[in-house]
Backbone as a chain_set.jsonl record, in Angstrom:
{"seq": "MKDTDDKTRTPQQDRSIKTKQAIVTAAMELFSNKGYHQTNTKQIAAAAGVSTGSFYSYFTDKKAVFIEVLKYYNEALLSRVDASLAEINFDNNSDKKAVISHLVDSLILSHQVYTGFHKELSIMQLSDDEIKRLMDEQYNVGRQITLGYLQLDKEEVNVADVEAAAIVVFESVSTIVDAIVFSSRSIAAERLKSELVNMIAKYLYD", "coords": {"N": [[103.64, 44.695, 54.506], [104.865, 47.942, 54.571], [105.717, 50.044, 57.324], [105.243, 52.589, 56.621], [102.865, 52.654, 55.176], [99.687, 53.819, 54.098], [97.872, 53.679, 56.07], [99.271, 53.967, 58.2], [101.753, 55.805, 60.149], [104.877, 57.629, 59.899], [106.974, 58.456, 62.604], [107.577, 61.824, 63.624], [107.938, 63.719, 65.87], [109.498, 63.754, 69.071], [108.19, 62.315, 71.005], [106.451, 60.536, 69.559], [108.351, 59.187, 68.205], [109.6, 57.855, 70.415], [107.479, 56.414, 71.258], [107.226, 54.46, 69.131], [109.584, 53.18, 69.203], [109.289, 51.948, 71.847], [107.268, 50.198, 71.212], [108.753, 48.489, 69.19], [110.829, 47.574, 70.974], [109.419, 46.137, 72.897], [108.054, 44.175, 71.279], [110.378, 42.754, 70.311], [111.206, 41.605, 72.619], [108.903, 39.91, 73.37], [108.696, 38.269, 71.05], [111.204, 37.072, 71.315], [111.063, 35.611, 73.713], [108.49, 34.368, 73.798], [108.018, 33.612, 71.199], [107.184, 34.148, 67.647], [104.58, 33.247, 66.628], [103.244, 32.841, 68.846], [102.783, 35.215, 69.919], [100.907, 38.215, 69.996], [99.193, 41.258, 68.516], [97.92, 42.68, 70.466], [99.23, 41.91, 72.774], [101.679, 42.822, 72.351], [101.238, 45.677, 72.323], [100.371, 46.044, 75.03], [102.509, 45.407, 76.396], [104.245, 47.276, 75.585], [103.192, 49.358, 76.66], [101.021, 50.999, 75.431], [98.003, 51.62, 73.73], [95.986, 49.282, 71.784], [95.046, 50.387, 69.425], [96.922, 52.423, 69.141], [99.159, 51.129, 68.55], [98.444, 50.114, 65.985], [98.682, 52.632, 64.494], [101.304, 52.877, 63.912], [102.3, 50.317, 62.893], [101.176, 47.986, 60.419], [100.654, 45.464, 61.058], [101.322, 42.5, 62.78], [103.445, 41.184, 61.551], [104.796, 43.33, 60.262], [105.843, 44.749, 62.539], [107.713, 42.776, 63.307], [109.451, 42.814, 61.274], [110.48, 45.333, 61.47], [111.75, 45.001, 63.946], [113.714, 43.129, 63.035], [115.189, 44.724, 61.362], [116.287, 46.503, 63.473], [117.682, 44.626, 64.965], [119.659, 43.72, 62.843], [121.02, 46.233, 62.404], [122.098, 46.76, 64.952], [123.909, 44.474, 65.229], [125.708, 45.076, 63.166], [126.621, 47.568, 63.826], [128.17, 46.882, 66.135], [130.243, 45.307, 64.985], [131.341, 47.252, 63.227], [132.344, 48.965, 65.266], [134.195, 47.215, 66.347], [136.061, 46.936, 64.19], [136.89, 49.327, 63.962], [138.545, 49.609, 66.248], [140.786, 48.439, 65.36], [144.118, 48.609, 64.187], [145.144, 48.973, 61.062], [147.65, 49.588, 60.023], [149.314, 48.532, 61.787], [149.331, 45.668, 62.539], [150.362, 43.081, 63.133], [149.959, 40.936, 64.743], [148.096, 38.495, 63.436], [146.346, 36.664, 64.41], [145.373, 37.679, 66.777], [143.999, 39.734, 65.808], [141.994, 38.539, 64.321], [140.745, 36.878, 66.321], [139.805, 38.793, 67.883], [137.615, 40.046, 66.316], [135.902, 37.844, 65.916], [135.246, 37.36, 68.722], [133.82, 39.81, 69.128], [131.527, 39.178, 67.342], [130.38, 36.918, 68.641], [129.603, 38.012, 71.266], [127.716, 39.973, 70.257], [125.684, 38.292, 69.028], [125.138, 36.793, 71.39], [123.583, 38.717, 72.794], [121.154, 38.828, 71.681], [119.974, 36.107, 71.637], [117.5, 34.771, 71.941], [115.86, 35.994, 69.992], [117.343, 35.469, 67.814], [117.098, 32.737, 67.458], [114.305, 32.536, 66.858], [114.046, 33.989, 64.59], [115.633, 32.356, 62.72], [113.946, 30.297, 62.566], [111.521, 31.561, 61.244], [112.748, 32.416, 58.748], [112.726, 30.233, 57.333], [110.119, 29.935, 56.615], [108.997, 32.115, 55.569], [109.222, 34.09, 52.904], [109.723, 36.787, 52.659], [111.091, 37.465, 54.935], [113.137, 35.604, 54.686], [114.418, 36.878, 52.287], [115.185, 39.532, 53.411], [117.066, 38.543, 55.237], [118.968, 37.312, 53.485], [119.974, 39.584, 52.35], [121.172, 40.78, 54.396], [123.104, 38.98, 54.948], [124.677, 39.173, 52.751], [125.583, 41.839, 53.141], [127.348, 41.293, 55.186], [129.234, 39.669, 54.072], [130.373, 41.52, 52.244], [131.47, 43.291, 54.097], [133.529, 41.698, 55.077], [135.163, 41.253, 52.776], [135.958, 43.937, 52.66], [137.477, 44.224, 54.697], [139.51, 42.23, 54.179], [140.626, 43.485, 52.082], [141.572, 45.931, 52.948], [143.672, 44.771, 54.256], [145.322, 43.802, 52.355], [147.921, 43.563, 51.324], [149.064, 41.759, 53.055], [147.481, 39.648, 53.036], [147.298, 36.274, 51.776], [146.077, 34.845, 49.058], [144.684, 33.589, 46.127], [142.074, 34.581, 45.206], [140.596, 37.202, 46.329], [137.751, 37.933, 46.644], [136.453, 35.529, 46.439], [137.714, 34.448, 48.731], [136.714, 35.911, 50.852], [134.009, 35.211, 51.005], [134.446, 32.397, 51.625], [135.497, 32.784, 54.266], [133.585, 34.472, 55.625], [131.445, 32.665, 55.767], [132.402, 30.453, 57.018], [133.168, 31.79, 59.687], [130.374, 32.602, 60.47], [129.03, 29.958, 60.448], [130.446, 28.782, 62.936], [130.38, 30.753, 64.806], [127.554, 30.664, 65.252], [127.373, 28.065, 65.91], [128.827, 28.083, 68.533], [127.127, 29.814, 69.894], [124.393, 29.066, 69.768], [123.972, 26.358, 69.566], [123.853, 23.099, 70.907], [126.678, 21.424, 72.176], [129.458, 19.442, 72.27], [132.133, 20.077, 72.651], [134.015, 22.529, 74.183], [133.391, 26.109, 73.947], [135.537, 27.789, 73.787], [137.552, 26.167, 72.648], [136.579, 25.619, 70.019], [136.549, 28.317, 68.988], [139.083, 28.729, 69.145], [140.419, 26.964, 67.24], [139.004, 27.846, 64.936], [139.971, 30.501, 64.621], [142.816, 29.852, 64.312], [142.591, 28.384, 61.857], [141.432, 30.285, 59.97], [143.55, 32.116, 60.17], [145.802, 30.612, 59.073], [144.783, 30.013, 56.514], [144.472, 32.482, 55.266], [146.965, 33.748, 55.659], [149.199, 32.253, 55.562]], "CA": [[103.485, 46.079, 54.135], [105.723, 48.697, 55.52], [104.982, 50.838, 58.32], [105.033, 54.029, 56.0], [101.626, 52.527, 54.495], [98.873, 55.029, 54.126], [97.147, 53.567, 57.284], [100.356, 54.063, 59.346], [102.657, 57.067, 60.187], [106.235, 57.662, 60.22], [107.051, 59.427, 63.698], [108.432, 62.823, 63.55], [108.25, 64.191, 66.958], [110.216, 62.838, 70.015], [107.232, 61.551, 71.633], [106.151, 59.455, 68.693], [109.602, 58.361, 67.949], [109.783, 57.006, 71.726], [106.368, 55.327, 71.35], [107.374, 53.444, 68.223], [110.614, 52.385, 69.728], [108.892, 51.138, 72.924], [106.685, 49.022, 70.616], [109.721, 47.634, 68.87], [111.63, 46.91, 72.017], [108.569, 45.143, 73.487], [108.016, 43.112, 70.427], [111.649, 42.011, 70.374], [111.273, 40.806, 74.053], [107.894, 38.956, 73.273], [109.201, 37.422, 69.993], [112.381, 36.309, 71.734], [110.56, 34.723, 74.884], [107.258, 33.451, 73.478], [108.034, 33.23, 69.592], [106.376, 34.951, 66.794], [103.284, 32.65, 66.439], [102.665, 32.83, 70.131], [102.61, 36.48, 70.194], [99.871, 38.819, 69.204], [99.512, 42.756, 68.59], [97.621, 43.145, 71.728], [100.157, 41.642, 73.999], [102.896, 43.78, 72.098], [100.891, 46.974, 72.827], [100.174, 46.095, 76.399], [103.997, 45.336, 76.879], [104.729, 48.688, 75.288], [102.355, 50.486, 77.448], [100.231, 51.767, 74.475], [96.854, 51.116, 73.277], [96.146, 48.403, 70.466], [94.877, 51.513, 68.239], [98.082, 53.406, 68.984], [100.006, 50.11, 67.924], [98.136, 50.036, 64.601], [99.074, 53.797, 63.911], [102.684, 52.678, 63.614], [102.37, 49.274, 62.221], [99.903, 47.529, 59.917], [100.173, 44.023, 61.561], [102.432, 41.759, 63.627], [104.688, 40.889, 60.672], [105.434, 44.723, 59.874], [106.912, 45.132, 63.531], [108.695, 41.77, 63.292], [110.44, 43.223, 60.174], [111.142, 46.457, 62.106], [112.612, 44.372, 64.849], [114.704, 42.445, 62.18], [116.176, 45.863, 60.954], [117.008, 46.907, 64.383], [118.687, 43.523, 65.134], [120.687, 43.822, 61.945], [121.684, 47.295, 62.66], [123.013, 46.479, 66.117], [125.061, 43.565, 64.923], [126.664, 45.87, 62.185], [127.327, 48.535, 64.782], [129.127, 46.115, 66.905], [131.25, 44.934, 63.92], [131.948, 48.429, 62.919], [133.091, 49.425, 66.416], [135.492, 46.323, 66.416], [137.066, 47.147, 63.102], [137.537, 50.84, 64.419], [139.567, 49.373, 67.09], [142.065, 47.733, 64.846], [145.083, 49.518, 63.512], [145.603, 48.073, 60.132], [148.932, 49.91, 59.688], [150.282, 47.908, 62.778], [148.483, 44.597, 63.067], [151.268, 42.065, 62.935], [149.425, 39.596, 65.227], [146.88, 38.319, 62.858], [145.471, 35.811, 65.098], [144.79, 38.45, 67.856], [142.902, 40.627, 65.192], [140.891, 37.514, 63.999], [140.051, 36.539, 67.52], [138.81, 40.249, 68.431], [136.548, 40.099, 65.654], [135.192, 36.716, 66.394], [134.632, 37.597, 69.958], [132.698, 40.718, 68.961], [130.355, 38.504, 66.861], [129.826, 36.129, 69.508], [129.022, 38.742, 72.129], [126.805, 40.393, 69.571], [124.759, 37.217, 69.057], [124.508, 36.289, 72.81], [122.703, 39.748, 73.305], [119.887, 38.503, 70.983], [120.061, 34.735, 71.463], [116.162, 34.352, 71.694], [115.233, 36.552, 68.732], [117.894, 34.883, 66.64], [116.422, 31.436, 67.099], [113.058, 32.689, 66.219], [114.484, 34.448, 63.124], [115.959, 31.117, 62.086], [112.505, 29.423, 62.161], [110.85, 32.529, 60.315], [113.23, 32.468, 57.598], [112.455, 28.957, 56.768], [108.772, 29.82, 56.155], [108.501, 33.476, 55.032], [109.911, 34.548, 51.773], [110.268, 38.163, 52.673], [112.043, 37.351, 55.924], [114.566, 35.089, 54.078], [115.059, 37.985, 51.489], [116.053, 40.368, 54.25], [118.232, 37.868, 55.848], [119.834, 37.162, 52.461], [120.602, 40.856, 52.145], [122.108, 40.984, 55.575], [124.423, 38.022, 54.727], [125.339, 39.959, 51.668], [126.369, 42.878, 53.762], [128.467, 40.724, 55.927], [130.248, 39.201, 53.018], [131.007, 42.722, 51.756], [132.249, 43.824, 55.216], [134.685, 40.661, 55.275], [135.916, 41.615, 51.715], [136.572, 45.182, 52.792], [138.686, 43.993, 55.714], [140.512, 41.744, 53.416], [141.235, 44.489, 51.044], [142.429, 46.651, 53.764], [144.826, 43.903, 54.57], [145.655, 43.184, 51.051], [149.49, 43.442, 51.259], [149.472, 40.694, 53.827], [146.532, 38.412, 52.572], [147.978, 35.397, 50.636], [145.172, 34.095, 48.673], [144.621, 33.831, 44.824], [140.881, 35.127, 44.838], [140.152, 37.785, 47.538], [136.492, 38.035, 46.595], [136.091, 34.195, 46.934], [138.147, 34.099, 49.994], [135.81, 36.757, 51.645], [132.838, 34.223, 51.263], [134.812, 31.317, 52.509], [135.77, 33.314, 55.619], [132.523, 34.801, 56.302], [130.605, 31.441, 55.973], [133.227, 29.728, 58.061], [132.933, 32.501, 60.872], [129.134, 32.552, 60.741], [128.654, 28.815, 61.045], [130.967, 28.39, 64.039], [129.704, 31.666, 65.73], [126.151, 30.137, 65.436], [127.433, 26.725, 66.798], [129.007, 28.36, 69.739], [126.024, 30.567, 70.782], [123.081, 28.692, 69.615], [123.796, 24.942, 69.558], [124.264, 22.242, 72.007], [127.918, 20.979, 71.613], [130.371, 18.475, 73.349], [133.228, 20.699, 72.657], [134.059, 23.863, 74.712], [133.242, 27.27, 73.074], [136.88, 28.341, 73.598], [138.255, 25.217, 71.751], [135.87, 25.701, 68.74], [136.893, 29.673, 68.617], [140.486, 28.816, 68.814], [140.597, 26.333, 65.941], [138.511, 28.672, 63.808], [141.055, 31.494, 64.473], [143.907, 29.226, 63.699], [142.139, 27.888, 60.562], [141.559, 31.468, 59.143], [144.959, 32.795, 59.949], [146.69, 29.849, 58.19], [144.314, 29.989, 55.222], [144.685, 33.801, 54.751], [148.346, 34.464, 55.69], [150.573, 31.327, 55.367]], "C": [[104.549, 46.711, 55.082], [105.121, 49.627, 56.293], [104.955, 52.231, 57.758], [103.757, 53.759, 54.954], [100.68, 53.823, 54.82], [98.228, 54.962, 55.576], [98.192, 53.783, 58.595], [101.19, 55.416, 59.093], [104.054, 56.871, 60.505], [106.451, 58.74, 61.391], [107.898, 60.51, 63.271], [108.925, 63.6, 64.802], [108.925, 63.301, 68.058], [109.295, 61.778, 70.705], [106.807, 60.302, 70.839], [107.269, 58.697, 68.37], [109.771, 57.399, 69.105], [108.725, 55.968, 71.642], [106.78, 54.194, 70.486], [108.638, 52.622, 68.786], [110.249, 51.54, 70.844], [108.02, 49.934, 72.201], [107.662, 47.98, 69.952], [110.433, 46.781, 69.911], [110.581, 45.796, 72.812], [108.217, 43.982, 72.713], [109.226, 42.271, 70.289], [111.423, 41.103, 71.425], [110.244, 39.527, 73.747], [108.298, 37.786, 72.296], [110.305, 36.4, 70.553], [112.018, 35.192, 72.758], [109.39, 33.907, 74.415], [107.218, 32.934, 72.026], [106.886, 34.045, 68.693], [104.869, 34.595, 66.746], [102.61, 32.724, 67.784], [102.442, 34.245, 70.587], [101.463, 37.393, 69.396], [100.011, 40.466, 69.322], [99.021, 43.316, 69.89], [98.465, 42.943, 72.871], [101.44, 42.585, 73.55], [102.492, 45.23, 72.64], [100.887, 47.042, 74.202], [101.781, 46.181, 76.916], [104.77, 46.816, 76.685], [104.065, 49.909, 76.079], [101.492, 51.411, 76.564], [98.965, 51.041, 74.238], [96.903, 50.319, 71.968], [95.868, 49.547, 69.217], [96.27, 52.225, 68.063], [99.267, 52.373, 68.228], [99.904, 50.225, 66.367], [98.372, 51.433, 63.745], [100.498, 53.743, 63.432], [102.962, 51.465, 62.724], [101.164, 48.619, 61.701], [99.437, 46.176, 60.565], [101.402, 43.645, 62.389], [103.686, 41.568, 62.699], [105.463, 42.311, 60.424], [106.247, 44.955, 61.232], [107.88, 44.053, 63.63], [109.746, 42.323, 62.387], [111.295, 44.549, 60.73], [112.162, 46.05, 63.178], [114.063, 43.803, 64.16], [115.64, 43.609, 61.792], [116.9, 46.398, 62.235], [118.051, 45.915, 64.938], [119.79, 43.48, 64.097], [121.743, 45.049, 62.103], [122.585, 47.274, 63.86], [124.039, 45.554, 65.915], [126.161, 44.494, 64.214], [127.282, 46.895, 62.919], [128.307, 48.081, 65.571], [130.426, 45.8, 66.101], [131.986, 46.146, 63.591], [132.712, 49.032, 63.988], [134.313, 48.522, 66.615], [136.519, 46.566, 65.377], [137.519, 48.567, 63.326], [138.521, 50.67, 65.416], [140.843, 48.773, 66.622], [142.917, 48.714, 63.896], [145.597, 48.739, 62.359], [147.077, 48.307, 59.594], [149.798, 48.995, 60.515], [149.422, 46.687, 63.465], [149.123, 43.231, 62.839], [150.684, 40.714, 63.585], [148.143, 39.234, 64.698], [145.809, 37.619, 63.608], [144.697, 36.531, 66.35], [143.718, 39.35, 67.272], [141.764, 39.694, 64.823], [140.048, 37.378, 65.192], [139.198, 37.674, 68.025], [137.619, 40.099, 67.736], [135.49, 38.961, 65.735], [134.558, 36.971, 67.69], [133.454, 38.685, 69.907], [131.4, 40.16, 68.284], [129.712, 37.579, 67.759], [129.093, 36.848, 70.521], [127.863, 39.385, 71.563], [125.411, 39.505, 69.545], [124.195, 36.685, 70.428], [123.505, 37.466, 73.296], [121.2, 39.384, 72.864], [119.552, 37.07, 70.711], [118.419, 34.403, 71.011], [115.615, 34.751, 70.333], [115.978, 35.967, 67.448], [117.364, 33.664, 66.233], [115.127, 31.542, 66.532], [113.225, 33.228, 64.813], [114.902, 33.258, 62.333], [114.903, 30.306, 61.605], [111.807, 30.301, 61.124], [111.319, 32.565, 58.892], [113.065, 31.306, 56.641], [111.017, 29.003, 55.987], [108.127, 31.146, 55.646], [109.551, 34.07, 54.04], [110.574, 36.016, 51.951], [111.283, 38.248, 53.925], [113.491, 36.802, 55.364], [115.308, 36.084, 53.071], [115.895, 38.861, 52.321], [117.284, 39.745, 54.935], [119.266, 37.626, 54.739], [120.728, 38.545, 52.179], [121.541, 41.143, 53.252], [123.406, 40.115, 55.351], [125.308, 38.66, 53.742], [126.268, 41.083, 52.219], [127.526, 42.427, 54.542], [129.601, 40.324, 55.171], [131.148, 40.432, 52.541], [132.125, 43.389, 52.856], [133.538, 42.912, 55.351], [135.521, 40.926, 54.045], [136.557, 42.82, 51.891], [137.707, 44.876, 53.765], [139.743, 43.165, 54.968], [141.249, 42.693, 52.578], [141.98, 45.469, 51.821], [143.743, 46.066, 54.153], [145.503, 43.349, 53.462], [147.037, 42.739, 50.718], [149.879, 42.28, 52.122], [148.603, 39.464, 53.549], [147.31, 37.53, 51.423], [147.032, 34.427, 50.014], [144.971, 34.541, 47.052], [143.306, 34.65, 44.478], [140.278, 35.856, 46.215], [138.586, 37.62, 47.723], [135.952, 36.639, 47.078], [136.457, 33.865, 48.363], [137.219, 34.899, 51.193], [134.483, 35.979, 51.95], [133.161, 33.02, 51.99], [134.95, 31.827, 54.037], [134.432, 33.629, 56.326], [131.613, 33.621, 56.659], [131.205, 30.647, 57.197], [132.915, 30.342, 59.665], [131.512, 32.278, 61.317], [128.666, 31.053, 61.108], [129.321, 28.407, 62.51], [130.437, 29.233, 65.2], [128.233, 31.024, 66.186], [126.302, 28.922, 66.317], [127.69, 27.041, 68.253], [127.947, 29.116, 70.664], [124.81, 29.846, 70.761], [123.039, 27.057, 69.84], [124.339, 24.234, 70.724], [125.686, 21.54, 71.557], [128.663, 20.193, 72.817], [131.781, 19.134, 73.414], [133.173, 22.143, 73.128], [134.055, 24.86, 73.587], [134.699, 27.865, 72.682], [137.766, 27.456, 72.74], [137.826, 25.471, 70.223], [136.275, 27.216, 68.075], [138.433, 29.457, 68.198], [141.027, 28.065, 67.501], [140.066, 27.158, 64.819], [139.479, 29.859, 63.699], [142.2, 30.946, 63.708], [143.744, 28.833, 62.2], [142.303, 29.187, 59.64], [142.869, 32.047, 58.936], [145.937, 32.049, 58.968], [146.081, 30.056, 56.732], [144.622, 31.463, 54.594], [146.044, 34.381, 54.808], [149.51, 33.597, 55.492], [150.86, 31.206, 53.937]], "O": [[105.005, 46.183, 56.096], [104.007, 50.044, 55.975], [104.597, 53.099, 58.555], [103.603, 54.521, 54.0], [100.948, 54.669, 55.673], [98.056, 55.993, 56.226], [97.842, 53.746, 59.775], [101.255, 55.977, 58.0], [104.402, 56.015, 61.319], [106.108, 59.896, 61.142], [108.896, 60.254, 62.597], [110.062, 64.068, 64.864], [108.874, 62.082, 67.889], [109.617, 60.608, 70.912], [106.802, 59.185, 71.356], [107.117, 57.481, 68.254], [110.057, 56.226, 68.865], [108.971, 54.79, 71.905], [106.735, 53.05, 70.937], [108.587, 51.392, 68.77], [110.79, 50.436, 70.919], [108.117, 48.788, 72.64], [107.468, 46.774, 70.1], [110.618, 45.569, 69.802], [111.007, 44.73, 73.256], [108.065, 42.89, 73.261], [109.065, 41.058, 70.149], [111.434, 39.892, 71.209], [110.621, 38.359, 73.842], [108.259, 36.598, 72.617], [110.314, 35.193, 70.312], [112.523, 34.07, 72.718], [109.389, 32.709, 74.698], [106.51, 31.986, 71.686], [105.836, 34.469, 69.174], [104.006, 35.471, 66.811], [101.38, 32.665, 67.804], [101.895, 34.41, 71.678], [101.232, 37.179, 68.206], [100.822, 40.954, 70.109], [99.577, 44.287, 70.403], [98.443, 43.7, 73.841], [102.156, 43.049, 74.437], [103.288, 45.891, 73.308], [101.373, 48.055, 74.707], [102.141, 46.994, 77.767], [105.62, 47.322, 77.417], [104.39, 51.096, 76.07], [101.263, 52.552, 76.965], [98.898, 49.854, 74.557], [97.742, 50.607, 71.114], [96.501, 49.483, 68.163], [96.678, 52.559, 66.95], [100.12, 52.816, 67.459], [100.859, 50.38, 65.606], [98.282, 51.426, 62.517], [100.863, 54.547, 62.574], [103.816, 51.574, 61.844], [100.146, 48.628, 62.394], [98.27, 45.792, 60.641], [102.335, 44.417, 62.615], [104.823, 41.794, 63.114], [106.693, 42.331, 60.405], [107.391, 45.378, 61.063], [108.979, 44.39, 64.069], [110.917, 42.283, 62.765], [112.484, 44.757, 60.489], [113.24, 46.628, 63.311], [115.194, 43.98, 64.612], [116.853, 43.432, 61.909], [118.077, 46.736, 62.108], [119.15, 46.308, 65.327], [120.907, 43.185, 64.523], [122.964, 44.944, 61.977], [123.728, 47.727, 63.789], [125.125, 45.811, 66.437], [127.306, 44.619, 64.649], [128.464, 47.146, 62.686], [129.306, 48.777, 65.757], [131.541, 46.034, 66.567], [133.215, 46.122, 63.659], [133.743, 49.628, 63.676], [135.369, 49.012, 67.014], [137.716, 46.427, 65.625], [138.583, 48.916, 62.814], [139.383, 51.543, 65.509], [141.821, 48.619, 67.353], [142.433, 49.442, 63.028], [146.444, 47.873, 62.579], [147.659, 47.483, 58.889], [150.902, 48.662, 60.085], [148.954, 46.703, 64.603], [148.445, 42.311, 62.382], [150.875, 39.606, 63.084], [147.121, 39.549, 65.309], [144.612, 37.883, 63.502], [143.652, 36.098, 66.836], [142.738, 39.719, 67.92], [140.611, 40.077, 65.02], [138.853, 37.676, 65.188], [138.075, 37.521, 68.505], [136.571, 40.014, 68.377], [134.292, 39.216, 65.617], [133.342, 36.806, 67.777], [132.375, 38.538, 70.481], [130.302, 40.612, 68.611], [128.493, 37.435, 67.662], [127.958, 36.438, 70.763], [126.888, 39.423, 72.312], [124.317, 39.907, 69.938], [123.058, 36.239, 70.576], [122.659, 37.187, 74.146], [120.222, 39.612, 73.575], [118.923, 36.772, 69.695], [118.137, 33.879, 69.934], [114.997, 33.955, 69.626], [115.479, 35.938, 66.323], [117.143, 33.377, 65.057], [114.779, 30.682, 65.723], [112.465, 32.831, 63.931], [114.456, 33.199, 61.187], [114.881, 29.729, 60.518], [111.494, 29.732, 60.078], [110.539, 32.71, 57.951], [113.225, 31.375, 55.422], [110.761, 28.319, 54.996], [106.934, 31.241, 55.358], [110.641, 34.483, 54.438], [111.673, 36.349, 51.506], [112.215, 39.051, 53.894], [114.598, 37.319, 55.511], [116.535, 36.141, 52.996], [117.097, 39.002, 52.099], [118.329, 40.36, 55.146], [120.449, 37.737, 55.062], [121.917, 38.551, 51.859], [122.615, 41.705, 53.038], [124.549, 40.527, 55.553], [126.531, 38.688, 53.878], [127.436, 41.248, 51.868], [128.572, 43.075, 54.576], [130.76, 40.563, 55.507], [132.375, 40.383, 52.46], [133.239, 43.844, 52.6], [134.575, 43.448, 55.742], [136.729, 40.821, 54.256], [137.669, 42.95, 51.38], [138.833, 45.322, 53.544], [140.915, 43.473, 55.187], [142.469, 42.607, 52.441], [143.051, 45.857, 51.354], [144.753, 46.743, 54.348], [146.272, 42.406, 53.649], [147.306, 41.772, 50.005], [150.999, 41.8, 51.949], [149.021, 38.341, 53.831], [147.813, 38.001, 50.403], [147.102, 33.246, 50.357], [145.089, 35.726, 46.74], [143.377, 35.396, 43.502], [139.613, 35.233, 47.042], [138.141, 37.223, 48.8], [135.122, 36.571, 47.985], [135.747, 33.179, 49.099], [137.103, 34.431, 52.325], [133.929, 36.104, 53.042], [132.402, 32.566, 52.848], [134.448, 31.149, 54.933], [134.162, 33.154, 57.429], [131.063, 33.588, 57.76], [130.549, 30.287, 58.175], [132.542, 29.651, 60.613], [131.333, 31.804, 62.439], [127.914, 30.942, 62.076], [128.636, 27.673, 63.223], [130.105, 28.761, 66.288], [127.894, 30.935, 67.366], [125.566, 28.711, 67.281], [127.034, 26.501, 69.144], [127.917, 29.046, 71.892], [124.096, 29.966, 71.757], [122.009, 26.567, 70.303], [125.199, 24.738, 71.446], [125.681, 21.082, 70.414], [128.455, 20.338, 74.021], [132.568, 18.7, 74.255], [132.403, 22.934, 72.583], [134.563, 24.626, 72.491], [134.993, 28.309, 71.572], [138.695, 27.984, 72.13], [138.669, 25.516, 69.326], [136.328, 27.35, 66.852], [138.928, 29.899, 67.161], [141.945, 28.524, 66.821], [140.693, 27.157, 63.76], [139.777, 30.183, 62.55], [142.556, 31.432, 62.635], [144.68, 28.955, 61.41], [143.123, 29.22, 58.722], [143.3, 32.416, 57.844], [146.712, 32.637, 58.213], [146.864, 30.26, 55.805], [145.008, 31.529, 53.427], [146.329, 35.37, 54.134], [150.639, 34.044, 55.285], [151.837, 30.561, 53.555]]}, "num_chains": 1, "name": "protein.A"}
């Protein structure tokens, strides 16, 4: 259920908005540190400094607040990507590797902020169809952003199918960024990033 269900309310005043945000922030921390199944609504309310009854004024259950945390997480990642894209001068970006490296670095930093929640999210999307659907939607947004970047640089990009190339690039970057941030590895992160940047630059521009 959504938090706009009849039993919950959408905050309008500053105090209510801050209360809801406090619940979301507390929930994210608990989900990240304890896991979804080891966290209950009473713990979330206590961590947010509100009563359990107040929690249920904003969210119908634990899953509803998890979905709200997921939305916040996705928005934060997209905001950082947008900020990174805004820093690039597409009229004067002759150093393609530097541009790609800049974007990859921004994704790595974004994921490092939310390492615990991302790990829990990876588990949840395997067992919950709604979470999987929301993550699929987020991945589609990522693919569209990648396509938009390639279209901005279309005079330089040297691929036969830009739309397909956007998926190839997005999936490659996502896989390696996840490996750098979340996986145990025998190769240093900088080496993985360097090869990723070289591979994408060669694929798109050679």
